All heavy atoms as TSV, in Angstrom:
chain	resi	resn	atom	element	x	y	z
A	1	MET	N	N	-4.077	45.228	2.148
A	1	MET	CA	C	-3.824	44.408	3.316
A	1	MET	C	C	-2.407	43.852	3.305
A	1	MET	O	O	-1.747	43.813	4.319
A	1	MET	CB	C	-4.858	43.281	3.363
A	1	MET	CG	C	-4.690	42.363	4.531
A	1	MET	SD	S	-5.111	43.203	6.041
A	1	MET	CE	C	-4.839	41.923	7.210
A	2	LYS	N	N	-1.945	43.438	2.125
A	2	LYS	CA	C	-0.617	42.862	2.037
A	2	LYS	C	C	0.462	43.903	2.355
A	2	LYS	O	O	1.449	43.596	2.995
A	2	LYS	CB	C	-0.393	42.267	0.657
A	2	LYS	CG	C	0.862	41.472	0.552
A	2	LYS	CD	C	0.976	40.766	-0.777
A	2	LYS	CE	C	2.231	39.929	-0.804
A	2	LYS	NZ	N	2.369	39.202	-2.045
A	3	SER	N	N	0.262	45.155	1.922
A	3	SER	CA	C	1.245	46.188	2.217
A	3	SER	C	C	1.270	46.503	3.708
A	3	SER	O	O	2.319	46.819	4.253
A	3	SER	CB	C	0.954	47.453	1.412
A	3	SER	OG	O	-0.281	48.012	1.814
A	4	ASN	N	N	0.106	46.414	4.385
A	4	ASN	CA	C	0.081	46.616	5.828
A	4	ASN	C	C	0.826	45.500	6.552
A	4	ASN	O	O	1.506	45.751	7.541
A	4	ASN	CB	C	-1.357	46.697	6.350
A	4	ASN	CG	C	-1.982	48.032	6.049
A	4	ASN	OD1	O	-1.301	49.004	5.725
A	4	ASN	ND2	N	-3.290	48.092	6.144
A	5	PHE	N	N	0.695	44.262	6.061
A	5	PHE	CA	C	1.406	43.144	6.675
A	5	PHE	C	C	2.914	43.327	6.557
A	5	PHE	O	O	3.648	43.049	7.498
A	5	PHE	CB	C	0.975	41.823	6.045
A	5	PHE	CG	C	1.668	40.637	6.644
A	5	PHE	CD1	C	1.361	40.208	7.920
A	5	PHE	CD2	C	2.652	39.972	5.932
A	5	PHE	CE1	C	2.014	39.124	8.480
A	5	PHE	CE2	C	3.313	38.889	6.478
A	5	PHE	CZ	C	2.989	38.463	7.763
A	6	ARG	N	N	3.370	43.800	5.418
A	6	ARG	CA	C	4.808	44.030	5.236
A	6	ARG	C	C	5.329	45.125	6.158
A	6	ARG	O	O	6.451	45.067	6.610
A	6	ARG	CB	C	5.104	44.381	3.784
A	6	ARG	CG	C	5.011	43.206	2.880
A	6	ARG	CD	C	5.457	43.548	1.505
A	6	ARG	NE	N	5.376	42.359	0.671
A	6	ARG	CZ	C	5.907	42.264	-0.517
A	6	ARG	NH1	N	6.528	43.289	-1.034
A	6	ARG	NH2	N	5.800	41.141	-1.194
A	7	LYS	N	N	4.497	46.119	6.422
A	7	LYS	CA	C	4.892	47.181	7.341
A	7	LYS	C	C	4.938	46.686	8.784
A	7	LYS	O	O	5.651	47.243	9.599
A	7	LYS	CB	C	3.925	48.358	7.243
A	7	LYS	CG	C	4.013	49.121	5.956
A	7	LYS	CD	C	3.006	50.244	5.938
A	7	LYS	CE	C	3.028	50.992	4.623
A	7	LYS	NZ	N	2.020	52.069	4.611
A	8	MET	N	N	4.183	45.642	9.091
A	8	MET	CA	C	4.148	45.110	10.455
A	8	MET	C	C	5.308	44.169	10.756
A	8	MET	O	O	5.607	43.905	11.916
A	8	MET	CB	C	2.840	44.364	10.702
A	8	MET	CG	C	1.663	45.246	10.901
A	8	MET	SD	S	0.261	44.280	11.419
A	8	MET	CE	C	-0.818	44.532	10.025
A	9	ILE	N	N	5.975	43.673	9.745
A	9	ILE	CA	C	7.047	42.702	9.951
A	9	ILE	C	C	8.209	43.311	10.738
A	9	ILE	O	O	8.697	42.702	11.696
A	9	ILE	CB	C	7.532	42.127	8.607
A	9	ILE	CG1	C	6.436	41.256	8.000
A	9	ILE	CG2	C	8.805	41.308	8.782
A	9	ILE	CD1	C	6.738	40.766	6.609
A	10	ALA	N	N	8.651	44.482	10.377
A	10	ALA	CA	C	9.811	45.097	11.030
A	10	ALA	C	C	9.582	45.351	12.526
A	10	ALA	O	O	10.435	44.971	13.334
A	10	ALA	CB	C	10.198	46.382	10.311
A	11	PRO	N	N	8.481	45.974	12.948
A	11	PRO	CA	C	8.292	46.162	14.388
A	11	PRO	C	C	8.202	44.852	15.167
A	11	PRO	O	O	8.719	44.754	16.283
A	11	PRO	CB	C	6.975	46.929	14.499
A	11	PRO	CG	C	6.739	47.530	13.182
A	11	PRO	CD	C	7.421	46.657	12.196
A	12	ILE	N	N	7.594	43.848	14.562
A	12	ILE	CA	C	7.486	42.559	15.248
A	12	ILE	C	C	8.848	41.903	15.388
A	12	ILE	O	O	9.194	41.390	16.450
A	12	ILE	CB	C	6.487	41.645	14.508
A	12	ILE	CG1	C	5.073	42.211	14.633
A	12	ILE	CG2	C	6.550	40.226	15.038
A	12	ILE	CD1	C	4.050	41.523	13.773
A	13	VAL	N	N	9.647	41.929	14.328
A	13	VAL	CA	C	10.983	41.330	14.372
A	13	VAL	C	C	11.861	42.060	15.379
A	13	VAL	O	O	12.566	41.428	16.182
A	13	VAL	CB	C	11.627	41.314	12.965
A	13	VAL	CG1	C	13.095	40.954	13.037
A	13	VAL	CG2	C	10.890	40.353	12.067
A	14	VAL	N	N	11.821	43.373	15.379
A	14	VAL	CA	C	12.627	44.152	16.324
A	14	VAL	C	C	12.205	43.852	17.752
A	14	VAL	O	O	13.053	43.663	18.638
A	14	VAL	CB	C	12.526	45.659	16.014
A	14	VAL	CG1	C	13.135	46.484	17.127
A	14	VAL	CG2	C	13.206	45.969	14.691
A	15	ALA	N	N	10.907	43.773	18.005
A	15	ALA	CA	C	10.422	43.461	19.353
A	15	ALA	C	C	10.858	42.063	19.784
A	15	ALA	O	O	11.260	41.864	20.932
A	15	ALA	CB	C	8.908	43.601	19.410
A	16	LEU	N	N	10.801	41.093	18.870
A	16	LEU	CA	C	11.233	39.735	19.203
A	16	LEU	C	C	12.721	39.669	19.502
A	16	LEU	O	O	13.139	38.993	20.452
A	16	LEU	CB	C	10.877	38.769	18.074
A	16	LEU	CG	C	9.406	38.418	17.936
A	16	LEU	CD1	C	9.180	37.555	16.695
A	16	LEU	CD2	C	8.911	37.701	19.170
A	17	VAL	N	N	13.532	40.361	18.711
A	17	VAL	CA	C	14.974	40.371	18.948
A	17	VAL	C	C	15.279	41.016	20.300
A	17	VAL	O	O	16.118	40.516	21.074
A	17	VAL	CB	C	15.714	41.104	17.807
A	17	VAL	CG1	C	17.164	41.386	18.166
A	17	VAL	CG2	C	15.634	40.291	16.531
A	18	MET	N	N	14.587	42.093	20.616
A	18	MET	CA	C	14.797	42.744	21.908
A	18	MET	C	C	14.365	41.834	23.052
A	18	MET	O	O	15.039	41.773	24.088
A	18	MET	CB	C	14.035	44.069	21.956
A	18	MET	CG	C	14.643	45.132	21.061
A	18	MET	SD	S	13.702	46.659	21.055
A	18	MET	CE	C	13.903	47.201	22.734
A	19	MET	N	N	13.257	41.115	22.879
A	19	MET	CA	C	12.797	40.202	23.923
A	19	MET	C	C	13.804	39.075	24.153
A	19	MET	O	O	14.085	38.717	25.282
A	19	MET	CB	C	11.435	39.607	23.544
A	19	MET	CG	C	10.309	40.597	23.535
A	19	MET	SD	S	10.029	41.348	25.127
A	19	MET	CE	C	9.616	39.923	26.093
A	20	ILE	N	N	14.364	38.527	23.084
A	20	ILE	CA	C	15.380	37.485	23.223
A	20	ILE	C	C	16.599	38.030	23.953
A	20	ILE	O	O	17.148	37.378	24.844
A	20	ILE	CB	C	15.756	36.911	21.842
A	20	ILE	CG1	C	14.590	36.111	21.272
A	20	ILE	CG2	C	17.005	36.038	21.925
A	20	ILE	CD1	C	14.750	35.722	19.820
A	21	TYR	N	N	17.022	39.232	23.601
A	21	TYR	CA	C	18.156	39.859	24.274
A	21	TYR	C	C	17.880	40.028	25.764
A	21	TYR	O	O	18.727	39.704	26.598
A	21	TYR	CB	C	18.468	41.217	23.640
A	21	TYR	CG	C	19.472	42.006	24.431
A	21	TYR	CD1	C	20.822	41.686	24.384
A	21	TYR	CD2	C	19.077	43.066	25.240
A	21	TYR	CE1	C	21.752	42.406	25.124
A	21	TYR	CE2	C	19.993	43.779	25.975
A	21	TYR	CZ	C	21.328	43.447	25.911
A	21	TYR	OH	O	22.235	44.149	26.652
A	22	PHE	N	N	16.700	40.508	26.113
A	22	PHE	CA	C	16.389	40.731	27.523
A	22	PHE	C	C	16.254	39.423	28.294
A	22	PHE	O	O	16.629	39.347	29.458
A	22	PHE	CB	C	15.129	41.572	27.668
A	22	PHE	CG	C	15.314	42.987	27.200
A	22	PHE	CD1	C	14.383	43.577	26.369
A	22	PHE	CD2	C	16.414	43.731	27.575
A	22	PHE	CE1	C	14.552	44.877	25.932
A	22	PHE	CE2	C	16.594	45.027	27.144
A	22	PHE	CZ	C	15.662	45.606	26.322
A	23	ILE	N	N	15.746	38.376	27.661
A	23	ILE	CA	C	15.656	37.077	28.323
A	23	ILE	C	C	17.053	36.530	28.599
A	23	ILE	O	O	17.335	36.024	29.686
A	23	ILE	CB	C	14.822	36.093	27.484
A	23	ILE	CG1	C	13.350	36.509	27.523
A	23	ILE	CG2	C	14.992	34.662	27.974
A	23	ILE	CD1	C	12.480	35.751	26.536
A	24	VAL	N	N	17.941	36.647	27.628
A	24	VAL	CA	C	19.316	36.186	27.819
A	24	VAL	C	C	20.003	37.012	28.903
A	24	VAL	O	O	20.692	36.468	29.782
A	24	VAL	CB	C	20.101	36.242	26.488
A	24	VAL	CG1	C	21.586	36.016	26.711
A	24	VAL	CG2	C	19.541	35.225	25.515
A	25	TYR	N	N	19.803	38.317	28.883
A	25	TYR	CA	C	20.405	39.200	29.879
A	25	TYR	C	C	19.920	38.827	31.277
A	25	TYR	O	O	20.714	38.717	32.213
A	25	TYR	CB	C	20.043	40.649	29.550
A	25	TYR	CG	C	20.631	41.667	30.490
A	25	TYR	CD1	C	21.954	42.051	30.377
A	25	TYR	CD2	C	19.845	42.239	31.484
A	25	TYR	CE1	C	22.498	42.991	31.238
A	25	TYR	CE2	C	20.377	43.175	32.334
A	25	TYR	CZ	C	21.690	43.547	32.216
A	25	TYR	OH	O	22.222	44.472	33.070
A	26	PHE	N	N	18.623	38.619	31.432
A	26	PHE	CA	C	18.066	38.246	32.733
A	26	PHE	C	C	18.604	36.892	33.186
A	26	PHE	O	O	18.924	36.699	34.357
A	26	PHE	CB	C	16.545	38.217	32.663
A	26	PHE	CG	C	15.893	37.809	33.949
A	26	PHE	CD1	C	15.941	38.635	35.050
A	26	PHE	CD2	C	15.248	36.595	34.055
A	26	PHE	CE1	C	15.341	38.259	36.246
A	26	PHE	CE2	C	14.652	36.213	35.236
A	26	PHE	CZ	C	14.704	37.050	36.335
A	27	SER	N	N	18.742	35.955	32.260
A	27	SER	CA	C	19.270	34.634	32.609
A	27	SER	C	C	20.699	34.709	33.101
A	27	SER	O	O	21.073	34.027	34.056
A	27	SER	CB	C	19.193	33.703	31.401
A	27	SER	OG	O	17.866	33.567	30.979
A	28	VAL	N	N	21.505	35.530	32.460
A	28	VAL	CA	C	22.897	35.691	32.883
A	28	VAL	C	C	22.958	36.328	34.269
A	28	VAL	O	O	23.744	35.900	35.121
A	28	VAL	CB	C	23.687	36.521	31.847
A	28	VAL	CG1	C	25.048	36.927	32.377
A	28	VAL	CG2	C	23.828	35.745	30.555
A	29	ILE	N	N	22.129	37.312	34.510
A	29	ILE	CA	C	22.111	37.955	35.824
A	29	ILE	C	C	21.720	36.960	36.905
A	29	ILE	O	O	22.353	36.887	37.961
A	29	ILE	CB	C	21.150	39.164	35.826
A	29	ILE	CG1	C	21.771	40.315	35.045
A	29	ILE	CG2	C	20.856	39.625	37.247
A	29	ILE	CD1	C	20.862	41.506	34.897
A	30	VAL	N	N	20.682	36.179	36.662
A	30	VAL	CA	C	20.215	35.210	37.652
A	30	VAL	C	C	21.289	34.147	37.905
A	30	VAL	O	O	21.474	33.703	39.035
A	30	VAL	CB	C	18.893	34.558	37.190
A	30	VAL	CG1	C	18.528	33.368	38.042
A	30	VAL	CG2	C	17.781	35.580	37.219
A	31	PHE	N	N	22.018	33.770	36.882
A	31	PHE	CA	C	23.021	32.718	37.022
A	31	PHE	C	C	24.240	33.181	37.817
A	31	PHE	O	O	24.759	32.442	38.648
A	31	PHE	CB	C	23.450	32.224	35.636
A	31	PHE	CG	C	24.378	31.059	35.678
A	31	PHE	CD1	C	23.924	29.800	36.041
A	31	PHE	CD2	C	25.713	31.212	35.361
A	31	PHE	CE1	C	24.785	28.727	36.088
A	31	PHE	CE2	C	26.580	30.150	35.408
A	31	PHE	CZ	C	26.121	28.895	35.769
A	32	TYR	N	N	24.714	34.400	37.579
A	32	TYR	CA	C	25.967	34.841	38.174
A	32	TYR	C	C	25.830	35.663	39.453
A	32	TYR	O	O	26.772	35.733	40.234
A	32	TYR	CB	C	26.784	35.659	37.160
A	32	TYR	CG	C	27.406	34.798	36.096
A	32	TYR	CD1	C	26.995	34.885	34.776
A	32	TYR	CD2	C	28.389	33.885	36.407
A	32	TYR	CE1	C	27.562	34.095	33.794
A	32	TYR	CE2	C	28.970	33.080	35.442
A	32	TYR	CZ	C	28.550	33.197	34.140
A	32	TYR	OH	O	29.104	32.402	33.175
A	33	VAL	N	N	24.731	36.284	39.690
A	33	VAL	CA	C	24.580	37.157	40.850
A	33	VAL	C	C	23.708	36.453	41.884
A	33	VAL	O	O	22.710	35.840	41.552
A	33	VAL	CB	C	23.939	38.503	40.441
A	33	VAL	CG1	C	23.754	39.398	41.646
A	33	VAL	CG2	C	24.799	39.196	39.402
A	34	ASP	N	N	24.107	36.584	43.145
A	34	ASP	CA	C	23.350	35.945	44.217
A	34	ASP	C	C	22.616	36.988	45.041
A	34	ASP	O	O	22.934	38.171	45.023
A	34	ASP	CB	C	24.293	35.164	45.136
A	34	ASP	CG	C	24.874	33.942	44.460
A	34	ASP	OD1	O	24.202	33.396	43.568
A	34	ASP	OD2	O	25.996	33.546	44.828
A	35	GLY	N	N	21.640	36.515	45.770
A	35	GLY	CA	C	20.921	37.366	46.704
A	35	GLY	C	C	19.872	38.232	46.056
A	35	GLY	O	O	19.413	37.995	44.933
A	36	ILE	N	N	19.494	39.253	46.792
A	36	ILE	CA	C	18.439	40.152	46.344
A	36	ILE	C	C	18.906	41.068	45.212
A	36	ILE	O	O	18.099	41.611	44.468
A	36	ILE	CB	C	17.891	40.961	47.522
A	36	ILE	CG1	C	16.543	41.576	47.162
A	36	ILE	CG2	C	18.876	42.008	47.970
A	36	ILE	CD1	C	15.755	42.041	48.349
A	37	LEU	N	N	20.215	41.199	45.048
A	37	LEU	CA	C	20.762	42.059	43.994
A	37	LEU	C	C	20.329	41.599	42.605
A	37	LEU	O	O	20.070	42.420	41.730
A	37	LEU	CB	C	22.286	42.104	44.086
A	37	LEU	CG	C	23.005	43.016	43.111
A	37	LEU	CD1	C	22.575	44.461	43.332
A	37	LEU	CD2	C	24.494	42.873	43.241
A	38	LYS	N	N	20.206	40.299	42.401
A	38	LYS	CA	C	19.811	39.812	41.074
A	38	LYS	C	C	18.393	40.252	40.731
A	38	LYS	O	O	18.086	40.510	39.578
A	38	LYS	CB	C	19.957	38.300	40.970
A	38	LYS	CG	C	19.010	37.486	41.772
A	38	LYS	CD	C	19.285	36.017	41.539
A	38	LYS	CE	C	18.490	35.153	42.481
A	38	LYS	NZ	N	18.802	33.746	42.305
A	39	TYR	N	N	17.525	40.349	41.724
A	39	TYR	CA	C	16.167	40.805	41.451
A	39	TYR	C	C	16.125	42.311	41.185
A	39	TYR	O	O	15.353	42.771	40.355
A	39	TYR	CB	C	15.241	40.443	42.601
A	39	TYR	CG	C	15.165	38.953	42.813
A	39	TYR	CD1	C	15.692	38.357	43.946
A	39	TYR	CD2	C	14.584	38.136	41.849
A	39	TYR	CE1	C	15.629	36.993	44.126
A	39	TYR	CE2	C	14.521	36.771	42.010
A	39	TYR	CZ	C	15.049	36.201	43.161
A	39	TYR	OH	O	14.986	34.851	43.326
A	40	LEU	N	N	16.968	43.048	41.879
A	40	LEU	CA	C	17.032	44.491	41.633
A	40	LEU	C	C	17.592	44.799	40.251
A	40	LEU	O	O	17.122	45.697	39.557
A	40	LEU	CB	C	17.871	45.175	42.713
A	40	LEU	CG	C	17.289	45.158	44.126
A	40	LEU	CD1	C	18.283	45.749	45.109
A	40	LEU	CD2	C	15.984	45.915	44.169
A	41	LEU	N	N	18.596	44.036	39.831
A	41	LEU	CA	C	19.186	44.238	38.507
A	41	LEU	C	C	18.274	43.728	37.391
A	41	LEU	O	O	18.407	44.143	36.241
A	41	LEU	CB	C	20.543	43.544	38.419
A	41	LEU	CG	C	21.652	44.147	39.274
A	41	LEU	CD1	C	22.894	43.281	39.188
A	41	LEU	CD2	C	21.963	45.562	38.842
A	42	ALA	N	N	17.365	42.839	37.698
A	42	ALA	CA	C	16.469	42.286	36.689
A	42	ALA	C	C	15.301	43.214	36.383
A	42	ALA	O	O	14.660	43.068	35.351
A	42	ALA	CB	C	15.942	40.938	37.145
A	43	VAL	N	N	15.043	44.167	37.245
A	43	VAL	CA	C	13.909	45.068	37.029
A	43	VAL	C	C	14.100	45.894	35.764
A	43	VAL	O	O	13.163	46.071	34.983
A	43	VAL	CB	C	13.715	45.974	38.261
A	43	VAL	CG1	C	12.704	47.068	37.980
A	43	VAL	CG2	C	13.282	45.147	39.453
A	44	LEU	N	N	15.287	46.371	35.523
A	44	LEU	CA	C	15.546	47.216	34.356
A	44	LEU	C	C	15.320	46.481	33.029
A	44	LEU	O	O	14.553	46.973	32.188
A	44	LEU	CB	C	16.952	47.797	34.425
A	44	LEU	CG	C	17.299	48.841	33.404
A	44	LEU	CD1	C	16.411	50.071	33.562
A	44	LEU	CD2	C	18.750	49.242	33.550
A	45	PRO	N	N	15.918	45.316	32.789
A	45	PRO	CA	C	15.641	44.644	31.506
A	45	PRO	C	C	14.199	44.182	31.367
A	45	PRO	O	O	13.652	44.189	30.262
A	45	PRO	CB	C	16.606	43.463	31.477
A	45	PRO	CG	C	17.105	43.315	32.843
A	45	PRO	CD	C	16.964	44.619	33.536
A	46	LEU	N	N	13.567	43.790	32.456
A	46	LEU	CA	C	12.157	43.401	32.359
A	46	LEU	C	C	11.280	44.608	32.038
A	46	LEU	O	O	10.308	44.495	31.287
A	46	LEU	CB	C	11.702	42.734	33.650
A	46	LEU	CG	C	12.278	41.348	33.904
A	46	LEU	CD1	C	11.801	40.813	35.251
A	46	LEU	CD2	C	11.915	40.392	32.797
A	47	GLY	N	N	11.628	45.755	32.577
A	47	GLY	CA	C	10.910	46.985	32.234
A	47	GLY	C	C	11.081	47.338	30.769
A	47	GLY	O	O	10.119	47.741	30.104
A	48	PHE	N	N	12.293	47.177	30.261
A	48	PHE	CA	C	12.531	47.428	28.837
A	48	PHE	C	C	11.774	46.437	27.960
A	48	PHE	O	O	11.288	46.795	26.882
A	48	PHE	CB	C	14.022	47.364	28.514
A	48	PHE	CG	C	14.795	48.563	28.970
A	48	PHE	CD1	C	16.116	48.435	29.363
A	48	PHE	CD2	C	14.229	49.826	28.999
A	48	PHE	CE1	C	16.846	49.530	29.779
A	48	PHE	CE2	C	14.942	50.934	29.407
A	48	PHE	CZ	C	16.262	50.782	29.803
A	49	ALA	N	N	11.666	45.196	28.392
A	49	ALA	CA	C	10.929	44.192	27.626
A	49	ALA	C	C	9.446	44.545	27.552
A	49	ALA	O	O	8.825	44.452	26.491
A	49	ALA	CB	C	11.120	42.813	28.248
A	50	ILE	N	N	8.885	44.969	28.664
A	50	ILE	CA	C	7.480	45.382	28.679
A	50	ILE	C	C	7.279	46.598	27.789
A	50	ILE	O	O	6.302	46.690	27.043
A	50	ILE	CB	C	7.021	45.650	30.125
A	50	ILE	CG1	C	6.981	44.339	30.896
A	50	ILE	CG2	C	5.663	46.336	30.153
A	50	ILE	CD1	C	6.800	44.502	32.386
A	51	LEU	N	N	8.215	47.526	27.835
A	51	LEU	CA	C	8.142	48.710	26.988
A	51	LEU	C	C	8.240	48.348	25.509
A	51	LEU	O	O	7.539	48.936	24.671
A	51	LEU	CB	C	9.258	49.691	27.363
A	51	LEU	CG	C	9.249	51.030	26.661
A	51	LEU	CD1	C	7.989	51.806	27.023
A	51	LEU	CD2	C	10.479	51.815	27.058
A	52	ALA	N	N	9.073	47.371	25.155
A	52	ALA	CA	C	9.193	46.928	23.761
A	52	ALA	C	C	7.884	46.319	23.269
A	52	ALA	O	O	7.455	46.581	22.140
A	52	ALA	CB	C	10.331	45.924	23.619
A	53	ILE	N	N	7.231	45.537	24.103
A	53	ILE	CA	C	5.947	44.941	23.726
A	53	ILE	C	C	4.893	46.026	23.537
A	53	ILE	O	O	4.139	46.018	22.559
A	53	ILE	CB	C	5.494	43.922	24.782
A	53	ILE	CG1	C	6.417	42.714	24.770
A	53	ILE	CG2	C	4.054	43.484	24.542
A	53	ILE	CD1	C	6.181	41.764	25.913
A	54	LYS	N	N	4.848	46.962	24.469
A	54	LYS	CA	C	3.864	48.042	24.396
A	54	LYS	C	C	4.075	48.888	23.136
A	54	LYS	O	O	3.121	49.232	22.428
A	54	LYS	CB	C	3.963	48.923	25.639
A	54	LYS	CG	C	2.943	50.028	25.679
A	54	LYS	CD	C	3.067	50.813	26.979
A	54	LYS	CE	C	2.038	51.899	27.052
A	54	LYS	NZ	N	2.454	53.120	26.425
A	55	THR	N	N	5.312	49.199	22.828
A	55	THR	CA	C	5.620	49.991	21.645
A	55	THR	C	C	5.266	49.236	20.367
A	55	THR	O	O	4.738	49.827	19.417
A	55	THR	CB	C	7.111	50.369	21.633
A	55	THR	OG1	O	7.433	51.035	22.852
A	55	THR	CG2	C	7.450	51.268	20.473
A	56	CYS	N	N	5.521	47.946	20.330
A	56	CYS	CA	C	5.179	47.135	19.161
A	56	CYS	C	C	3.669	47.110	18.945
A	56	CYS	O	O	3.192	47.243	17.815
A	56	CYS	CB	C	5.722	45.727	19.328
A	56	CYS	SG	S	5.412	44.658	17.918
A	57	ILE	N	N	2.916	46.947	20.022
A	57	ILE	CA	C	1.454	46.934	19.916
A	57	ILE	C	C	0.937	48.280	19.415
A	57	ILE	O	O	0.058	48.339	18.544
A	57	ILE	CB	C	0.822	46.555	21.266
A	57	ILE	CG1	C	1.116	45.086	21.577
A	57	ILE	CG2	C	-0.685	46.809	21.270
A	57	ILE	CD1	C	0.753	44.667	22.979
A	58	GLU	N	N	1.491	49.368	19.932
A	58	GLU	CA	C	1.070	50.699	19.480
A	58	GLU	C	C	1.397	50.907	18.006
A	58	GLU	O	O	0.599	51.490	17.264
A	58	GLU	CB	C	1.738	51.779	20.318
A	58	GLU	CG	C	1.196	51.888	21.716
A	58	GLU	CD	C	1.914	52.932	22.545
A	58	GLU	OE1	O	2.783	53.651	22.000
A	58	GLU	OE2	O	1.618	53.026	23.740
A	59	ARG	N	N	2.556	50.449	17.569
A	59	ARG	CA	C	2.948	50.610	16.162
A	59	ARG	C	C	2.037	49.799	15.249
A	59	ARG	O	O	1.644	50.261	14.174
A	59	ARG	CB	C	4.407	50.203	15.969
A	59	ARG	CG	C	4.885	50.303	14.547
A	59	ARG	CD	C	4.868	51.712	14.023
A	59	ARG	NE	N	5.277	51.712	12.635
A	59	ARG	CZ	C	4.698	52.411	11.672
A	59	ARG	NH1	N	3.707	53.216	11.962
A	59	ARG	NH2	N	5.110	52.329	10.441
A	60	ILE	N	N	1.672	48.598	15.655
A	60	ILE	CA	C	0.771	47.773	14.841
A	60	ILE	C	C	-0.600	48.432	14.738
A	60	ILE	O	O	-1.214	48.446	13.673
A	60	ILE	CB	C	0.684	46.348	15.415
A	60	ILE	CG1	C	2.001	45.631	15.149
A	60	ILE	CG2	C	-0.474	45.581	14.794
A	60	ILE	CD1	C	2.112	44.288	15.806
A	61	LYS	N	N	-1.078	48.990	15.842
A	61	LYS	CA	C	-2.360	49.700	15.802
A	61	LYS	C	C	-2.289	50.899	14.864
A	61	LYS	O	O	-3.230	51.191	14.130
A	61	LYS	CB	C	-2.754	50.166	17.206
A	61	LYS	CG	C	-3.251	49.059	18.088
A	61	LYS	CD	C	-3.615	49.591	19.459
A	61	LYS	CE	C	-4.049	48.492	20.388
A	61	LYS	NZ	N	-4.353	49.002	21.739
A	62	GLU	N	N	-1.154	51.600	14.871
A	62	GLU	CA	C	-0.980	52.758	13.990
A	62	GLU	C	C	-0.928	52.336	12.529
A	62	GLU	O	O	-1.479	53.012	11.657
A	62	GLU	CB	C	0.296	53.514	14.359
A	62	GLU	CG	C	0.501	54.764	13.560
A	62	GLU	CD	C	1.754	55.517	13.949
A	62	GLU	OE1	O	2.321	55.216	15.002
A	62	GLU	OE2	O	2.162	56.402	13.175
A	63	ILE	N	N	-0.275	51.214	12.250
A	63	ILE	CA	C	-0.198	50.723	10.871
A	63	ILE	C	C	-1.584	50.320	10.372
A	63	ILE	O	O	-1.943	50.596	9.227
A	63	ILE	CB	C	0.786	49.541	10.771
A	63	ILE	CG1	C	2.217	50.042	10.948
A	63	ILE	CG2	C	0.644	48.822	9.439
A	63	ILE	CD1	C	3.238	48.940	11.083
A	64	ARG	N	N	-2.366	49.678	11.216
A	64	ARG	CA	C	-3.708	49.248	10.822
A	64	ARG	C	C	-4.646	50.418	10.587
A	64	ARG	O	O	-5.573	50.324	9.792
A	64	ARG	CB	C	-4.298	48.317	11.869
A	64	ARG	CG	C	-3.670	46.961	11.852
A	64	ARG	CD	C	-4.330	46.052	12.837
A	64	ARG	NE	N	-3.706	44.733	12.786
A	64	ARG	CZ	C	-3.888	43.802	13.688
A	64	ARG	NH1	N	-4.670	44.045	14.722
A	64	ARG	NH2	N	-3.292	42.645	13.577
A	65	SER	N	N	-4.411	51.519	11.287
A	65	SER	CA	C	-5.268	52.682	11.070
A	65	SER	C	C	-4.846	53.401	9.793
A	65	SER	O	O	-3.803	53.135	9.213
A	65	SER	CB	C	-5.190	53.628	12.267
A	65	SER	OG	O	-3.963	54.308	12.274
A	66	GLU	N	N	-5.643	54.308	9.360
A	66	GLU	CA	C	-5.344	55.048	8.132
A	66	GLU	C	C	-4.315	56.144	8.360
A	66	GLU	O	O	-3.763	56.677	7.425
A	66	GLU	CB	C	-6.636	55.671	7.589
A	66	GLU	CG	C	-7.656	54.660	7.136
A	66	GLU	CD	C	-7.171	53.855	5.944
A	66	GLU	OE1	O	-6.487	54.417	5.077
A	66	GLU	OE2	O	-7.481	52.653	5.897
A	67	ASP	N	N	-4.057	56.494	9.588
A	67	ASP	CA	C	-3.174	57.603	9.923
A	67	ASP	C	C	-1.760	57.087	10.194
A	67	ASP	O	O	-1.296	57.070	11.320
A	67	ASP	CB	C	-3.713	58.343	11.143
A	67	ASP	CG	C	-3.040	59.686	11.354
A	67	ASP	OD1	O	-2.534	60.245	10.371
A	67	ASP	OD2	O	-3.038	60.160	12.507
A	68	ASP	N	N	-1.054	56.672	9.150
A	68	ASP	CA	C	0.295	56.131	9.267
A	68	ASP	C	C	1.299	57.238	8.992
A	68	ASP	O	O	1.672	57.506	7.866
A	68	ASP	CB	C	0.475	54.969	8.291
A	68	ASP	CG	C	1.802	54.266	8.472
A	68	ASP	OD1	O	2.417	54.436	9.547
A	68	ASP	OD2	O	2.208	53.550	7.557
A	69	ASP	N	N	1.750	57.902	10.041
A	69	ASP	CA	C	2.636	59.057	9.903
A	69	ASP	C	C	4.072	58.666	9.599
A	69	ASP	O	O	4.794	59.412	8.934
A	69	ASP	CB	C	2.628	59.895	11.176
A	69	ASP	CG	C	1.272	60.544	11.423
A	69	ASP	OD1	O	0.542	60.734	10.434
A	69	ASP	OD2	O	0.970	60.842	12.593
A	70	ILE	N	N	4.527	57.539	10.059
A	70	ILE	CA	C	5.944	57.162	9.898
A	70	ILE	C	C	6.284	56.920	8.433
A	70	ILE	O	O	7.399	57.171	8.009
A	70	ILE	CB	C	6.271	55.966	10.789
A	70	ILE	CG1	C	6.180	56.400	12.256
A	70	ILE	CG2	C	7.638	55.410	10.493
A	70	ILE	CD1	C	6.549	55.370	13.259
A	71	SER	N	N	5.346	56.438	7.640
A	71	SER	CA	C	5.642	56.183	6.229
A	71	SER	C	C	5.831	57.474	5.442
A	71	SER	O	O	6.314	57.455	4.329
A	71	SER	CB	C	4.528	55.343	5.602
A	71	SER	OG	O	3.323	56.078	5.577
A	72	ASN	N	N	5.482	58.618	6.013
A	72	ASN	CA	C	5.656	59.891	5.323
A	72	ASN	C	C	7.091	60.404	5.409
A	72	ASN	O	O	7.457	61.299	4.687
A	72	ASN	CB	C	4.723	60.948	5.923
A	72	ASN	CG	C	3.267	60.625	5.691
A	72	ASN	OD1	O	2.939	59.952	4.714
A	72	ASN	ND2	N	2.397	61.097	6.562
A	73	TYR	N	N	7.897	59.827	6.279
A	73	TYR	CA	C	9.265	60.331	6.472
A	73	TYR	C	C	10.265	59.556	5.671
A	73	TYR	O	O	10.151	58.438	5.400
A	73	TYR	CB	C	9.638	60.282	7.961
A	73	TYR	CG	C	8.743	61.146	8.783
A	73	TYR	CD1	C	7.789	60.605	9.620
A	73	TYR	CD2	C	8.840	62.537	8.703
A	73	TYR	CE1	C	6.972	61.410	10.392
A	73	TYR	CE2	C	8.018	63.342	9.469
A	73	TYR	CZ	C	7.094	62.780	10.301
A	73	TYR	OH	O	6.283	63.571	11.055
């Protein structure tokens, strides 16, 4: 169990760092850009943030299962 927890730390940290980056990016866009353009430009980083969360969840599920392919490389 402890070795699985150590394997989960890296994906969680990477996902958190990416989420912080996307939140800061979205905040800067909202602050400097006016009108509907700020919402159009915000779709891309928010999509990446959702993708980062989804990928982190999938990686944690893979680590918890017995079929951990990434550790073989």
